[in-house]
N, C-alpha and C positions, 0 to 999 in steps of 0.2 A: 427763601425764594426755591421753587422748582428749579432745576439745573437746568431745565429745554424751555422753562415758561415764557421768557425772551425769544427764543425761536419759534414760535405759535405765535408772535408778534403782539404779547399780550404785555403791556407796559405798567399793569398796576402794579402797587404797593403792597405790600402783606403789612399787616395791623403795625406790629413793631415796626417796621420803616416809615410809617405814617406818624408814627405816635413822635419818632425821634423829627421826623420833620417837621412836625407841630412845636416839639420842646425850643428849637433851634429858629424855628419863626419867632418866637412869644419871644424868645430872648434876643435875637435884632432889635424887635420891635419895642420894646423897654430899654435897651440900653446902648441905642445906636438910632435916635432919631436924627433927623434930617439938621439938626441945629449940633450936633456933633459931628457928623462927616462935613459941614464946613468950619466947624472950629478947627478940623484936623489938617484942611486943604495945604497948612505952607507947610506941612514934613510928612504928608501921605499915612500919617501913623500915629494910633492912639493907645498910646503906652497901658493906661486905665483899661482900655476895650479889651487889650489883646491877655493881659494876666486875668480879666473877667475870662475872657473865652477860654483860655488854657485849663483855668480853674474848672471847667465844664467837662473836661475829659477832650476835647477837641482835638487836642494835638495826640493825645497817648492814646485814642481809638483807631487813629488810623495806621499805628504799629501794627506789627503781627505778635502772639503773643509772648515767641521765642526772643523779639525785643524788650520784653518790659510793658506792652503793648495791649488793644483790647482785643486786637483784631478784626477790626472793621473791613468790609467788603467796599470796592471802588464806587458801588452805587447807592452806598450809607453815604459814601464822600460825597458825592453829588448834590444830594441831596442839605447836606450843610452846605456846599457851597451854595448854591442856588439862592439859599435865604440870605446868606454872605452876599450876591450880590442885589438881590432885591432890595438890600438896605445900603446900599454903598458902602458897608464897612472898610473903614483905613485899617486894617490888619492883612498882615503878610500870609496870612491861616495856610493859602494852597501853595505857594513856595516854598513856605516851609514843611510843608505835609511832603510834600512830592520827593522832597530833598532827604527827608528822615527816612522815608521809606527808602529811598533809593540805601541811602548809607547799611542801614538795617540790612538789607541784600549782599552787602560789602564787609558786612560785621564790623561795620566802624559805628554805631550809631550809639550815643552817651546819653546817659538818661537826663542828665540836664536839657536835651535836644528833646527826647521824649515827654519830657512835663512840658516845653514852652521856655524854661526860663533862658537858656539859648536858642535865638533864631537863626537859621541857615536856609541859606538860598541854592539855587541853580540858575544857567543860562540858557535860556528859553528857545534862544535864536538854535534853527536847525543847522545856521551854517558852519555854525563853531570856528569862525574866526580867529587866524592868534591875534593876540596882541589884548587892548583895552577893550572888556565887554561891556553893555550898557545892561545891565542885570536889574529888572522889575525891585526886586527889595535890598538891592543892594547897600541903600544909606541907611539901615535899622541892620543887618544878617551880620552877625558873633562870625559866620563860617560862611565860607562862598564853594561850591562844590562846580567843578569845569571838567569840559570835557578839554583835553591837550594831543590830539593824536589820537594815538592808542591810549593815552594815558586817563583815568580819571583821579584828578589831585582835587587836595581839599586848601583854600588860602585861608586865613585868620588874622581876624583886625583888632586890635587894641581901641582904635577907634575908627569905626566905619567912614568910608569915603564920602564926601558931601553930597545931597543929594541933587538932583539935574531936575531944573521946572519941566514938566509935561502934561500933556493933556489931561490923561489919564487921572491925574491928583496920586500918583504912587509916588512909595520913597524909592524912586530911580539912582541908579549912581553910574558912573562909570570906574569900571575895575580891574586896576591892573595884577596880575601876578608879581611885577616888579616891585610894588609898593608895599606887597602885605608882608603882615608880620611874622608871617610861616607859611610856608608850602609842603605837604606831603601829599606823597603819588601814594593814593590807597588800593590803586587796582591797575593793570595792565593785560592788551591783549584783546582778541576779540569777545570774550565773554563780559570784558568791563566795558567796552563801545555796548554790548547789548542791554547790559543793565541801564547805563546811562539815557538810551534810547527807549526805554520802556521806562524812566523819568522822564522823559520829555514828551509821551504820550500819555500819561497820569496826568502831568498838566495841562495837555489840551482839554482833556475831559472836563477836568474840574473849571478850568478856564474859561470853556465851552458852558457847563451849566452857571457859574455865576453868571454870565451873559444874559441865559437865558429869565433867569430870576429878574435882573437888572431889567430886562424888556419885557417880561409881563406886567414887572410894576410901570412901568414906563406906562402901556396899556391900560392899566389901571387908572392913574392919573388922568389921560386924556379922555378917557371913559366916563369916568365921574361927571369932566369938564363937559363932554356933549352932552350929555343927560340935563343939566344942569344949565344951561345957555338954549334961550330961546331965541328965533326970530319967525318973524309973521304968525306967531300964534304958537309954533310946533318947538321940539328939542332940537340941536342943530346935528345930534347922531339922527333926525330920522331922514335925512338929507343922505343919500347917495352918495354925494362926494365928499361926507362926512365918514359914514356909516360901513362904505366900502373899502377903504383905506385901513381902519381901524382891523377889518374883519381878514384883512392881509397880515395884519399885526399877528394878530391870534395864532392864524396858521402858521405863520412864523416861530412863534412860542412854543405850539405843542407840535409841530416835528421839529424844531430844534432839541425840545426834550428829552423825545422817542427815540431821535438818531444819538444822543447822547447817552441815554441808558442803556441802548444797545451795546453801544461803543464799550460801557464801564465794565457790562455783566464780561461781556466776550474777550475784553482784554485780560478780567481777575481769572477768567476759568476754561479759554479757550483762545487764548490770543495768536494760536496758529491760522485759526479761522477767520479770514477780511481782517486782516494785520489793517487795512488802512483805513478801519472805522475810526478810532479817535481822529486820526486828522483830517477824514471825511464831516465829523463834528465839529471840530475847530473851526474850518474852511466854511461850512455852511453857515454857523450863526454868526462870523465876525464879516460875515460879507451880509450879512441880514440886520444885524443890530444896529449899525451906524444909519444903515435907510429907515428903517422902521422908526428908531429914536426920533430921526427928522421927521418923521411923517407926522409923529405922537404931538410934537412941541408946535409945527404948523395948524393943526387942528386949536390950539389955544391962543392960534393970533398972537398978538404982540405982548400979551401976558406969557406966553412960553418961552417968549427967550429972552424975558427980563431976568437980569441976573438974581433975582430972589427968588425965583419959579424953583421948584423942587425939578421939574421937567426939564430944564436946563443940566442941571447938576447930570442928572441921569445921559444926558445928551453928549457931554464931551468924555464923559467914562465909557459911555458906548462905543465912540470910537479911539480914547485913548488905547481901552483895554486889549480892545483889537488888534493895537500895535505892540501889545506887551514881547511879543515872542520875536520879532524884528518883521521882516519885510514879510507881508501875507501869500506873497505870490511863491515864497521858499516851501511853505507850508504846503502851496496847492499843487509847488513842482513833486514836492516827494510824495503826496497824495498819488499823485499821476506815477509817478514812477514804481511805489509800491505796487499799486493796481496792474500795471504794466509786467511787472516781475510775476506776480502772482498767477496771471492768465497764462503766461508763457511756460510757466512749471507745469500747470494744467494741460494744458495742450501738451506737451513732452513725458508727461506720466501714462 
């Protein structure tokens, strides 16, 4: 991709990027049907799917070549994340790769992590409060990386903590350093904090991409229904009460995707330029996705809210994944504070 392509508001993909997305779209379409998603709801994790995904290089591609990876950029990772969200794939790929990239920056990543044989996770809650933390992939992670004051610490577990039931059907668990089998300080000081905050921004970008994919598929399901059901001899999709809300969902999908790709590109190449973009992408889509998924369900009437309907599975995850990073208001506040600091610095320059 041309270095300044997204500066010109051109969000088109290169041929290689389009091919990458197509490969993972096919992977999830064939390996992760809705039956697989529902079968994993009790744990939030499909071990076989994870091993197959890691076998494609999805974990190693995210790491720099210096750490034994393939050096993919964040834009490329958002394409995989979007297809993961489209399929509701029950695998902690986003948590794993953002944590692995953090460990690589700290010089502490191991080959088992690069290859996905050992799962790692982080705390995406910007509050970073001491004590037990609710970690989205805490129930399946072999290692959890946390920000403790000015220290980045790694917790390891012989037996991961018990899963907590949650609306997003994630392998979520309370993680407490006092119950870990080992606690290691990986780095300390302002640079360590900055590295962790970078990982948090990457988690926001990839989670936002997954929600874009989720919402896009929700729209497809609702639109297909609206064009196949008739009233008074015409498809219900021709009625403004149906077509206009669906058009609004399409606007949210396209706007979220463009904002997210812009955030990914700048975070990779010029992180000092509009540093609020990752939080903006996350706040936007986490606000839009639950409301839009609700509309998509309502388009289908009673069928949409039935337990066996695919749209119902998308609705609960649209709501739950938006909460995986803690209180959404904290992300919105951090967004506002980042903008305020940038504007103040520009005025004083």
